[in-house]
N, C-alpha and C positions, 0 to 999 in steps of 0.2 A: 568930728562933725560939730558945726556950730549949734549950740543948745537952742538958739532962736529958731532953728529950722527943724527941730525935733517935734513930730506931731504931738498935739496935746494929749491924745489918747495914749501914746507911748509913755509920756511923762507920768500920767496918772497911773498907768499900769505899774511902772517902776516904783512909784511911791507906795502903791498898795502892797506890792511884793515886799518892799523893805519894811513897811509898817507891820504886816502880818508876821514876818520873820523875827523882827526885833521884839514884838509883843510876846511871841512864843519863847524867845531865847532869854528874856530878862530874868526869869526865875533861876535859870542855870547860871547866868552871869552873877546874880546876887549870891549864889552859893559858892561860886568860884573865888570871889574876893577874899573871904577869910581863909579858905584852903590855900589859895595862891600865896597869900601873905605868910601863912604858916610854913609853906614849903620854902619860900624865899628866906625866911629866918633860919630854918634848919640848914639850908644849903650854904648860907653865909657862914654859919657857925662850923660847917664842915670844911670851910676854906675856899669856897667858890666866890668869884667876883660877880657883881651884878650882870656884867656883860656875858659871863659864862652861864649864869643862871638863865638869862633870857635866851641864849643860843640853845641851851638844853631844852627849854620849854618849846622852842620853835621846832626843834628836830624830833623830840620824843612825843610831846603833847599828850602824855598819859600820866595823870597824877599819881596813881598807885605805883607805877614803874619808876617814876622820878623820886618818890619818897624812899623806895627801897634802894635805888641806885645811890642816892645821897647817903643813906644809912651805911651802905657798904663802903662808899668812899671814905666816910668818916672813921670806919673801923679798919681801914688800911687794906681792903680787899684788892686783888689784882684785877686788871681790866677784863680778862676773859670770863671769869665767873660773873662779873657785873653784866656783861653782854648777854651771856646765856640766861641769866636770871630774868632780865628785862624782856628778852625775846620770848621766854616761856610765858611770862605774865601777859604779854601782848598778843599771844596766839588767839585769844578770844576774839580779836578783831576780825579774824577770818570768818568766824560764825556771824558776827554782827554785819559785816559787809555782805555776806551771802544772803542774809535775811532782807537787807535793804535792796539788794540787786533785783529782787522780785518785783519791785515797784519802779525800777529804772530801766526803761527799754529804749533801744535804738540810739544810744548815746555814744559819742566818740570817746576814744581812750583819754583824750585830754580832759574832757568833762568828768569822766569817771575818776581820773586821778585827782582832780581838784576836789571832788566830793569825798573820795576815800581818805584823802589826807586829813580832812576835818572831822572825821568820825571819832567821837569819844563815847564813853558809857552813857553820859547824860544826853548828848545830842542824839545818839542812837535810840534811846528809849523814847524821847520826845518825838523824833521824826517818824519812828515806826508806828507809834500810836496815831499820829496825824495821818500817815499814809493809809492806815487801816480804817480809820473812822471818818476822816474828813476829805475834802478836796484839797490835796496837797500836791506840790510839784517840786521839781529840782531847784528852781530859783529860790523858793522860800526855804527849802531845806539847806541850801548853801548859806543863806543869811544866818540861819540858826547856828550852823556849824562854825562859821568864821567870826560871827559876833561873839560867840562863846569863847572861841580860841583866843581872840584878841584880848578879851578880858582876863583870861588865864595867864597869858604871857605877860601882860602889863602888871598883873597882881604879883606874879612871882618876882619880877624885877623890882617892884616897889618893896616887897618883903626883903629882898636882898639889900636894898639901901637902908631899910629901917631895922635891920637885924639887931643892931645894938640897943634899939629902943623897945623891941617886942620880944621878951624872953620866950624861949621855946616852952610850950605847954601852958602858957598863961591863958586864963579864962577858958580852958578846955579847947583851945584851937587844935590840939593834936587829935581830938575826937571828931573834927568836922568832916573828914573824909569818910569815916565809918558811918556817920549820920546820913551823909548824902547817899551812900550806897543802900542803906536801909530804906530811905524814902523811894529810891528807884525801884527796889523790889516791891514795895507796897503798891506802887502805881501799876505794876504788871500783874497783880493778883486779881484777875478778872473772873475767876471761877474756881471750882474745886480742883480741877486738873492742875492749874498753875500753883495753887497752894500746896498740893501734894508734891509737885516737882521741886518747889522751893524748899520744902521741909527735907526732902531726900538730899538735895544738894548741900544744904547747911549741915545736916547731921553727918553726911559722908565726908565733908570737908574737914570737920573736927576730928573724926575717927582716923582718916588717912594722915592728917597732920601729925598725929601721935606716933605714926608708924614710919612714914616716908619723910626724910629730911628735905629741907628747901621749900619751894612753893609749888611743887608738882601737885599737891593736894587740890589746888584750885582747878586745874585743868581736868584732873581725874574725876573730881566730884561733878563738875559741870557736864562732862561728856556722859557719865553714867546717868545722871539725873535727866538729862535731855533725852537719852535713849529710852529710859523708862517712861518718860512722859509721852514720847512718840508711840511707844508700844501700847500704853493705856488709851491713847487717842484712837489708834487704829483698831483696838479691840472693841470700840464702840461703847465702852462703859462710861465715858465722860464726853460731854460736849465742850469744846474748847472755850466757847464764849458764854457758857452757862454761868449764871450768878446765883449765889446762895440767896 
């Protein structure tokens, strides 16, 4: 369609949607740049070319899984253990997608697939908060998802090209991913129930990691803590949105 024939109201609406989405996504994008560069550096040192790094980011799109996969590649692990490990780590997306699905009604499979592809830990946390507290919609959520993802993919490729110039671990870059997850947890602590659930998940993850090899402790701790949280909520002892 000729842009000259697009109604002015429609143009303004698109601009507002893009503006709201980008304003919401820019903190995520800002955080993705150092992490993406760090991943690109590590991946390059593990033997991946920039094109392979970009292709991996496009397909996997999960920083934690990509860091672990590259670490396993660098240690000479076989392809099957890498697939199983990354699949286990990414199972949390089932929970995240289910939570967001409560706010997405009467959508076609194509729109759901486009939205689901772009879900990451960071965009999930931001979009869920927006859906719960503000007037948010699919279009704005899509802008958040894919603006963030484009930044991640571009940053990892840039890190691949600059791998010889940015030493792994320089300036604490290897801690950036952990710092981002800590910030996401802090943003979700809206009351005593969330604090207790987070403490249970963290403590249990540490304990299970000492007993169970691999990364299964993440899934086990998340499932148990979420179950306990739901039980406490249903018991009536805690209001989910209560603040201290």
